[in-house]
One Martini backbone bead per residue (centre of mass of N, CA, C, O) as a GRO file, in nm:
protein
   80
    1MET     BB    1  -1.918   2.074 -12.601
    2ARG     BB    2  -1.784   2.327 -12.812
    3VAL     BB    3  -1.477   2.522 -12.797
    4LEU     BB    4  -1.361   2.814 -12.976
    5LEU     BB    5  -1.054   2.996 -12.932
    6MET     BB    6  -0.952   3.311 -13.082
    7GLU     BB    7  -0.678   3.517 -13.097
    8ARG     BB    8  -0.702   3.858 -13.220
    9HIS     BB    9  -0.525   4.174 -13.293
   10LEU     BB   10  -0.679   4.332 -13.535
   11SER     BB   11  -0.955   4.327 -13.356
   12PRO     BB   12  -1.195   4.461 -13.114
   13THR     BB   13  -1.364   4.168 -13.125
   14VAL     BB   14  -1.665   3.965 -13.112
   15SER     BB   15  -1.750   3.622 -13.187
   16LEU     BB   16  -2.063   3.433 -13.213
   17TYR     BB   17  -2.147   3.075 -13.230
   18ILE     BB   18  -2.457   2.903 -13.234
   19ARG     BB   19  -2.539   2.548 -13.224
   20TYR     BB   20  -2.818   2.347 -13.292
   21ARG     BB   21  -2.933   2.005 -13.306
   22ALA     BB   22  -3.199   2.158 -13.442
   23GLY     BB   23  -3.466   2.093 -13.679
   24ALA     BB   24  -3.619   1.997 -13.958
   25VAL     BB   25  -3.447   1.729 -13.972
   26ASP     BB   26  -3.566   1.644 -13.667
   27GLU     BB   27  -3.842   1.607 -13.761
   28MET     BB   28  -4.141   1.463 -13.777
   29SER     BB   29  -4.358   1.322 -13.956
   30GLY     BB   30  -4.632   1.555 -13.940
   31ARG     BB   31  -4.423   1.745 -13.742
   32THR     BB   32  -4.398   2.046 -13.864
   33GLY     BB   33  -4.251   2.388 -13.790
   34THR     BB   34  -4.111   2.432 -13.514
   35ALA     BB   35  -3.836   2.548 -13.597
   36HIS     BB   36  -3.951   2.797 -13.744
   37LEU     BB   37  -4.101   2.917 -13.505
   38LEU     BB   38  -3.857   2.944 -13.319
   39GLU     BB   39  -3.698   3.134 -13.497
   40HIS     BB   40  -3.899   3.369 -13.486
   41MET     BB   41  -3.901   3.401 -13.175
   42MET     BB   42  -3.591   3.451 -13.136
   43PHE     BB   43  -3.550   3.692 -13.370
   44LYS     BB   44  -3.848   3.849 -13.367
   45GLY     BB   45  -4.070   3.772 -13.203
   46THR     BB   46  -4.334   3.903 -13.023
   47THR     BB   47  -4.559   4.100 -12.858
   48SER     BB   48  -4.438   3.940 -12.571
   49ILE     BB   49  -4.168   3.814 -12.699
   50GLY     BB   50  -3.854   3.963 -12.732
   51THR     BB   51  -3.961   4.249 -12.619
   52LYS     BB   52  -4.011   4.604 -12.527
   53ASN     BB   53  -4.095   4.754 -12.824
   54TYR     BB   54  -4.274   4.656 -13.079
   55ARG     BB   55  -4.345   4.906 -13.244
   56ASN     BB   56  -4.048   4.998 -13.291
   57GLU     BB   57  -3.926   4.723 -13.389
   58ARG     BB   58  -4.107   4.682 -13.639
   59LYS     BB   59  -3.990   4.910 -13.806
   60ILE     BB   60  -3.706   4.791 -13.823
   61LEU     BB   61  -3.781   4.516 -13.951
   62GLN     BB   62  -3.906   4.638 -14.208
   63ASP     BB   63  -3.649   4.779 -14.303
   64ILE     BB   64  -3.478   4.526 -14.330
   65LYS     BB   65  -3.654   4.381 -14.537
   66LYS     BB   66  -3.626   4.593 -14.759
   67ARG     BB   67  -3.316   4.582 -14.786
   68VAL     BB   68  -3.291   4.283 -14.852
   69ALA     BB   69  -3.472   4.283 -15.101
   70GLY     BB   70  -3.294   4.485 -15.257
   71LEU     BB   71  -3.036   4.311 -15.260
   72ILE     BB   72  -3.153   4.068 -15.406
   73LEU     BB   73  -3.243   4.213 -15.662
   74LYS     BB   74  -2.966   4.324 -15.737
   75ASP     BB   75  -2.826   4.046 -15.759
   76GLU     BB   76  -3.012   3.923 -15.977
   77ARG     BB   77  -2.951   4.135 -16.195
   78ARG     BB   78  -2.644   4.084 -16.205
   79GLN     BB   79  -2.669   3.771 -16.281
   80GLY     BB   80  -2.912   3.788 -16.521
   0.00000   0.00000   0.00000
């Protein structure tokens, strides 16, 4: 494990970055998709894992998706 700690007095914030050396590049041929499934379960959850009130959280996730899609479209128009 590597730990890098930097003290900065400009802002009273904490930033954390965790990286696991596991993902699609580590999957065996013919046995793919596990890393992607794990990603969805960790960050989006399921109806029973990673959530306390899925109905309310689903609305928030849908709103985030719409906003991200809008930003991507805006960026593509600006570049293209």
